[in-house]
TORMARVEX-306784 format. One record per residue: residue in three letters; z, y, x of N, C-alpha, C in turn. Coordinates in Angstrom, 1 decimal. Layout:
# residues N
> ALA  Z  Y  X  Z  Y  X  Z  Y  X
...
This chain:
# residues 153
> MET  -18.4  74.1  29.7  -18.6  73.8  28.3  -18.7  75.1  27.5
> GLY  -17.9  76.1  27.9  -18.0  77.4  27.2  -19.3  78.1  27.3
> ALA  -19.9  78.0  28.5  -21.2  78.7  28.6  -22.3  78.0  27.8
> VAL  -22.3  76.7  27.7  -23.2  75.9  26.9  -23.0  76.2  25.5
> ALA  -21.7  76.2  25.0  -21.4  76.5  23.6  -21.9  77.9  23.2
> TRP  -21.7  78.9  24.1  -22.1  80.3  23.8  -23.6  80.4  23.7
> ILE  -24.4  79.8  24.6  -25.8  79.9  24.4  -26.3  79.2  23.2
> LEU  -25.7  78.1  22.9  -26.1  77.4  21.6  -25.8  78.2  20.4
> LEU  -24.6  78.9  20.4  -24.3  79.7  19.3  -25.2  80.9  19.2
> VAL  -25.6  81.5  20.3  -26.5  82.6  20.3  -27.9  82.2  19.7
> VAL  -28.4  81.1  20.1  -29.7  80.6  19.6  -29.6  80.2  18.1
> LEU  -28.5  79.6  17.7  -28.4  79.2  16.3  -28.0  80.3  15.3
> ALA  -27.4  81.4  15.8  -26.9  82.4  14.9  -28.0  83.0  14.0
> PRO  -29.2  83.3  14.4  -30.1  83.8  13.4  -30.3  82.9  12.2
> GLY  -30.5  81.7  12.4  -30.6  80.7  11.3  -29.4  80.6  10.4
> ALA  -28.3  80.8  11.1  -27.0  80.6  10.3  -26.7  81.8  9.4
> LEU  -27.3  82.9  9.7  -27.1  84.1  8.8  -27.5  83.8  7.4
> GLY  -28.5  83.0  7.2  -29.0  82.7  5.9  -28.3  81.6  5.1
> LEU  -27.3  81.0  5.8  -26.6  79.9  5.1  -25.3  80.4  4.6
> ASP  -25.0  80.2  3.4  -23.8  80.6  2.8  -22.5  80.1  3.5
> THR  -22.6  78.8  3.9  -21.4  78.2  4.4  -21.0  78.7  5.8
> VAL  -22.0  79.2  6.6  -21.6  79.7  8.0  -22.1  81.1  8.2
> SER  -22.5  81.8  7.2  -23.0  83.2  7.5  -21.9  84.1  8.0
> GLY  -20.7  83.9  7.5  -19.5  84.7  8.0  -19.3  84.5  9.5
> ALA  -19.4  83.2  9.9  -19.2  82.9  11.3  -20.3  83.5  12.1
> ALA  -21.5  83.5  11.6  -22.7  84.1  12.3  -22.5  85.6  12.4
> ALA  -22.0  86.2  11.4  -21.8  87.7  11.4  -20.7  88.0  12.5
> LEU  -19.7  87.2  12.6  -18.7  87.4  13.7  -19.3  87.3  15.0
> LEU  -20.3  86.4  15.2  -20.9  86.2  16.5  -21.8  87.4  16.8
> TYR  -22.4  88.0  15.8  -23.2  89.3  16.0  -22.2  90.4  16.4
> ALA  -21.1  90.4  15.8  -20.1  91.5  16.1  -19.6  91.3  17.5
> ALA  -19.3  90.0  17.9  -18.9  89.8  19.3  -20.0  90.2  20.3
> GLY  -21.2  89.9  19.9  -22.3  90.3  20.8  -22.4  91.8  20.9
> SER  -22.1  92.5  19.9  -22.2  94.0  20.0  -21.2  94.6  20.9
> ARG  -20.1  93.8  21.3  -19.1  94.3  22.2  -19.6  94.2  23.6
> ILE  -20.6  93.3  23.9  -21.0  93.1  25.3  -22.5  93.5  25.5
> CYS  -23.2  93.8  24.4  -24.6  94.1  24.5  -25.1  95.2  23.5
> HIS  -26.1  95.9  23.9  -26.6  97.0  23.1  -27.3  96.5  21.8
> GLN  -27.8  95.3  21.9  -28.5  94.7  20.7  -29.7  95.5  20.2
> LEU  -30.4  96.2  21.1  -31.6  97.0  20.6  -32.7  96.0  20.1
> THR  -33.2  96.3  19.0  -34.2  95.4  18.3  -35.4  95.2  19.2
> ASP  -35.9  96.3  19.8  -37.1  96.2  20.6  -36.9  95.5  21.9
> ARG  -35.6  95.3  22.3  -35.3  94.6  23.6  -34.7  93.3  23.4
> SER  -34.9  92.7  22.2  -34.2  91.4  21.8  -35.3  90.4  21.3
> PHE  -35.0  89.2  21.6  -35.8  88.1  21.0  -35.4  87.9  19.6
> ALA  -36.3  87.3  18.8  -36.0  86.9  17.4  -36.4  85.5  17.2
> PHE  -35.5  84.8  16.5  -35.8  83.4  16.1  -35.6  83.4  14.6
> ALA  -36.4  82.6  13.9  -36.3  82.4  12.4  -36.4  83.8  11.8
> GLY  -37.1  84.7  12.4  -37.3  86.0  11.8  -36.1  86.9  11.9
> MET  -35.1  86.5  12.7  -33.9  87.3  12.9  -33.7  87.6  14.4
> GLN  -33.2  88.7  14.7  -32.9  89.1  16.0  -31.7  88.3  16.5
> LEU  -31.7  87.9  17.8  -30.6  87.2  18.4  -29.4  88.2  18.5
> PRO  -28.2  87.7  18.7  -27.1  88.6  18.8  -26.9  89.3  20.1
> VAL  -27.8  89.0  21.1  -27.8  89.7  22.4  -29.2  90.0  22.7
> CYS  -29.4  90.9  23.6  -30.8  91.3  24.1  -31.4  90.3  25.0
> ALA  -32.7  90.5  25.3  -33.4  89.5  26.1  -32.8  89.4  27.5
> ARG  -32.3  90.5  28.1  -31.7  90.4  29.4  -30.4  89.6  29.4
> CYS  -29.6  89.8  28.4  -28.3  89.0  28.3  -28.7  87.6  28.0
> PHE  -29.7  87.3  27.1  -30.1  86.0  26.8  -30.5  85.2  28.1
> GLY  -31.2  85.9  29.0  -31.6  85.3  30.3  -30.4  84.9  31.1
> LEU  -29.5  85.9  31.2  -28.2  85.7  31.9  -27.5  84.5  31.4
> TYR  -27.3  84.4  30.1  -26.5  83.3  29.5  -27.2  82.0  29.6
> LEU  -28.5  82.0  29.4  -29.2  80.7  29.4  -29.1  80.1  30.8
> SER  -29.5  80.9  31.8  -29.5  80.4  33.2  -28.1  80.1  33.7
> GLY  -27.1  80.9  33.2  -25.7  80.6  33.6  -25.2  79.3  33.0
> ALA  -25.6  79.0  31.8  -25.2  77.7  31.2  -25.9  76.5  31.9
> VAL  -27.2  76.7  32.2  -27.9  75.6  32.9  -27.3  75.4  34.3
> ALA  -27.1  76.4  35.0  -26.5  76.3  36.4  -25.1  75.8  36.4
> ALA  -24.3  76.1  35.4  -23.0  75.6  35.3  -23.0  74.1  35.1
> VAL  -23.9  73.6  34.2  -24.0  72.2  34.0  -24.4  71.5  35.3
> LEU  -25.4  72.0  36.0  -25.9  71.4  37.2  -24.8  71.4  38.3
> ALA  -24.1  72.5  38.4  -23.0  72.6  39.4  -21.9  71.7  39.1
> TRP  -21.7  71.3  37.8  -20.6  70.4  37.5  -20.9  69.0  38.1
> PHE  -22.2  68.6  38.1  -22.6  67.3  38.6  -22.9  67.3  40.1
> ALA  -22.9  68.5  40.8  -23.1  68.6  42.2  -21.7  68.4  42.9
> ALA  -21.8  68.0  44.2  -20.6  67.9  45.0  -20.0  69.3  45.2
> PRO  -18.7  69.5  44.9  -18.1  70.8  45.2  -18.0  71.1  46.6
> ARG  -18.3  72.3  46.9  -18.3  72.7  48.4  -17.8  74.2  48.5
> VAL  -17.4  74.5  49.7  -17.0  75.9  50.0  -18.3  76.7  50.1
> MET  -18.3  77.9  49.6  -19.5  78.7  49.6  -19.2  80.1  50.2
> PRO  -19.2  80.1  51.6  -18.9  81.4  52.2  -20.0  82.5  51.9
> TRP  -21.2  82.0  51.5  -22.3  82.9  51.2  -22.4  83.3  49.8
> ALA  -21.4  83.0  48.9  -21.4  83.2  47.5  -21.7  84.7  47.2
> ARG  -21.0  85.6  47.9  -21.2  87.1  47.6  -22.6  87.5  47.9
> ILE  -23.1  87.0  49.0  -24.5  87.4  49.4  -25.5  86.8  48.4
> ALA  -25.3  85.6  48.0  -26.2  85.0  47.0  -26.1  85.7  45.6
> LEU  -24.9  86.1  45.2  -24.8  86.8  44.0  -25.5  88.2  44.1
> ALA  -25.3  88.9  45.2  -25.9  90.2  45.4  -27.4  90.1  45.4
> ALA  -28.0  89.1  46.1  -29.4  88.9  46.1  -29.9  88.5  44.7
> ALA  -29.2  87.7  44.0  -29.6  87.3  42.7  -29.6  88.4  41.7
> ALA  -28.8  89.4  42.0  -28.7  90.6  41.1  -29.8  91.5  41.3
> LEU  -30.5  91.4  42.4  -31.6  92.4  42.7  -32.7  92.5  41.6
> PRO  -33.2  91.4  41.1  -34.3  91.6  40.0  -33.7  92.2  38.8
> THR  -32.5  91.9  38.4  -31.9  92.5  37.2  -31.7  94.0  37.5
> GLY  -31.1  94.3  38.6  -30.8  95.7  39.0  -32.1  96.6  39.1
> VAL  -33.1  96.0  39.7  -34.3  96.8  39.9  -35.0  97.0  38.5
> THR  -35.1  96.0  37.7  -35.8  96.2  36.4  -35.0  97.2  35.5
> TRP  -33.6  97.1  35.5  -32.8  98.0  34.8  -32.9  99.4  35.3
> ALA  -32.9  99.6  36.6  -33.0  100.9  37.2  -34.3  101.6  36.9
> LEU  -35.4  100.8  37.0  -36.7  101.4  36.7  -36.8  101.8  35.2
> GLU  -36.3  101.0  34.3  -36.3  101.3  32.9  -35.4  102.5  32.6
> ALA  -34.2  102.6  33.2  -33.3  103.7  33.0  -33.9  105.0  33.5
> ALA  -34.6  104.9  34.6  -35.2  106.1  35.1  -36.5  106.5  34.4
> GLY  -37.0  105.7  33.5  -38.2  106.0  32.8  -39.4  105.7  33.6
> LEU  -39.3  105.0  34.7  -40.5  104.8  35.6  -41.3  103.6  35.2
> ALA  -40.7  102.6  34.4  -41.4  101.4  34.0  -40.8  100.9  32.7
> GLY  -41.6  100.2  32.0  -41.1  99.4  30.8  -41.5  98.0  31.0
> PHE  -40.6  97.1  30.6  -40.8  95.7  30.8  -40.7  95.0  29.4
> SER  -41.4  93.9  29.4  -41.4  93.0  28.2  -40.0  92.3  28.1
> ASN  -39.7  91.8  26.9  -38.5  91.0  26.8  -38.5  89.7  27.7
> ILE  -39.7  89.1  27.9  -39.8  88.0  28.7  -39.5  88.4  30.2
> SER  -40.0  89.6  30.6  -39.7  90.0  31.9  -38.2  90.4  32.1
> ARG  -37.6  91.0  31.1  -36.2  91.3  31.2  -35.4  90.0  31.3
> ALA  -35.7  89.0  30.5  -35.0  87.7  30.6  -35.2  87.0  31.9
> GLY  -36.5  87.0  32.3  -36.8  86.4  33.6  -36.2  87.0  34.8
> ALA  -36.1  88.3  34.8  -35.4  89.0  35.9  -33.9  88.7  35.9
> ALA  -33.3  88.3  34.8  -31.9  88.0  34.7  -31.6  86.6  35.1
> LEU  -32.6  85.7  35.1  -32.3  84.3  35.3  -31.7  84.0  36.7
> PRO  -32.1  84.7  37.8  -31.4  84.4  39.1  -29.9  84.8  39.1
> LEU  -29.6  85.9  38.5  -28.2  86.3  38.5  -27.3  85.4  37.6
> GLY  -27.8  85.1  36.4  -27.0  84.1  35.6  -26.9  82.8  36.2
> GLY  -28.0  82.3  36.8  -27.9  81.0  37.5  -27.0  81.0  38.7
> ALA  -27.0  82.0  39.5  -26.1  82.1  40.6  -24.7  82.2  40.2
> ALA  -24.4  83.1  39.2  -23.1  83.2  38.7  -22.5  81.9  38.1
> GLY  -23.3  81.3  37.3  -22.9  80.0  36.7  -22.6  79.0  37.8
> TRP  -23.4  78.9  38.8  -23.3  77.9  39.8  -22.0  78.2  40.6
> VAL  -21.9  79.4  41.1  -20.7  79.8  41.9  -19.4  79.6  41.2
> PHE  -19.4  80.1  39.9  -18.2  80.0  39.1  -17.7  78.5  39.0
> VAL  -18.6  77.6  38.6  -18.2  76.2  38.5  -17.9  75.6  39.8
> GLN  -18.7  75.9  40.8  -18.4  75.3  42.1  -17.0  75.7  42.6
> MET  -16.7  77.0  42.4  -15.4  77.5  42.9  -14.2  76.8  42.1
> LEU  -14.4  76.6  40.8  -13.4  75.9  40.0  -13.2  74.5  40.5
> ARG  -14.4  73.8  40.7  -14.3  72.4  41.1  -13.7  72.3  42.5
> TYR  -14.1  73.1  43.4  -13.6  73.0  44.8  -12.1  73.3  44.8
> ASP  -11.7  74.3  44.1  -10.3  74.6  44.0  -9.5  73.5  43.4
> ALA  -10.0  72.9  42.3  -9.3  71.8  41.7  -9.2  70.6  42.6
> GLU  -10.3  70.3  43.3  -10.3  69.1  44.2  -9.5  69.3  45.4
> SER  -9.5  70.5  46.0  -8.7  70.8  47.2  -7.2  70.7  46.9
> HIS  -6.8  71.2  45.7  -5.4  71.2  45.3  -5.0  69.7  45.0
> GLY  -5.9  69.0  44.4  -5.7  67.6  44.1  -5.4  66.8  45.4
> ARG  -6.2  67.0  46.4  -6.0  66.3  47.7  -4.7  66.7  48.3
> GLU  -4.4  68.0  48.2  -3.2  68.5  48.8  -2.0  67.8  48.2
> ILE  -2.0  67.7  46.9  -0.9  67.1  46.2  -0.8  65.6  46.5
> HIS  -1.9  64.9  46.5  -1.9  63.5  46.8  -1.5  63.1  48.2
> HIS  -1.7  64.0  49.1  -1.4  63.7  50.5  0.0  64.1  50.9
> ARG  0.8  64.8  50.1  2.1  65.2  50.4  3.0  63.9  50.3
> ARG  4.0  63.9  51.2  5.0  62.8  51.2  6.2  63.4  50.6
> PRO  6.9  62.7  49.8  8.2  63.2  49.2  9.2  63.6  50.3
> ALA  9.9  64.6  50.1  10.9  65.0  51.1  12.0  64.0  51.1
> ALA  12.6  63.8  52.3  13.7  62.9  52.4  14.9  63.4  51.8
> ARG  15.6  62.6  51.1  16.9  63.0  50.4  18.0  63.0  51.4
> SER  18.8  64.0  51.3  20.0  64.0  52.2  21.2  63.5  51.3
> ARG  22.1  62.8  51.9  23.2  62.2  51.2  24.5  62.9  51.5
């Protein structure tokens, strides 16, 4: 729920800046975004004529993370011994585009930055929720299957 709420707030923030009743809350959201993102104008999407509180790459991460978290919630929880490998593989597009930009070898559009981040956000959202669900269900089974200890008199 937190991932879904965050992405909704990120999308709604630009429009909220112009509303007297919630502009202070929107400003706080931009301040929070500045703690986790560079917020460069040329690397950010804009809605309602206003820049989002996070860059395109972060937006892609958060959007796909929220979608995958919701999907993982409705999927059967399972052990994922391959989770680290999946996360590493999903990080490759983000890592490659970031490294090429940082080295000055290539420039990417905001859509490309967000698109490259989709696999990593999706994998992270899926793995995180699946781990929480598996852990909760395995502990639940363990508790329900225990028998009370015999009392000694």
